[in-house]
Phi, psi and omega in degrees: 000145180233155174282167179296139167281142180243139181264125175238121182058031178092345178271145172266119173282145175293153181294148182287339181220123177245116179242099183285163173308313186294321176296313180298318179299319178296316178297323176302317181297318183292324180291321178293320177297320182289343179053043178219096182294353185267351181292147179232146175278124176244129176256141184213161173230143174221156178299130180253015181079221180290345179275356176094203181282152178244127179266142173231151176236125174220167174259140182221154178249002184238130171271125184265161179296141175082359176296141166273143184233133171228132185236138178213129174058029181082004178264130180257137174246132178248144177223129175294158184299325177294319184286328184291339179288000000 
């Protein structure tokens, strides 16, 4: 599943978040193994010094103000406002 594309100046921008069926299936497996149906997948980016940004993946139970959400196969993926950029 992909987020909506937006057209700017006639160009179609790539979606900021792509949550594929394969990724959603794998996260579904992990969530079943964790035996906690309230978990959500949180994706984040943080400064990594001279090597650039570092991406992180964690499970979370809370949707924070400003989080972007993408859902696929019943799995919710969250991204905080700073990381979605």
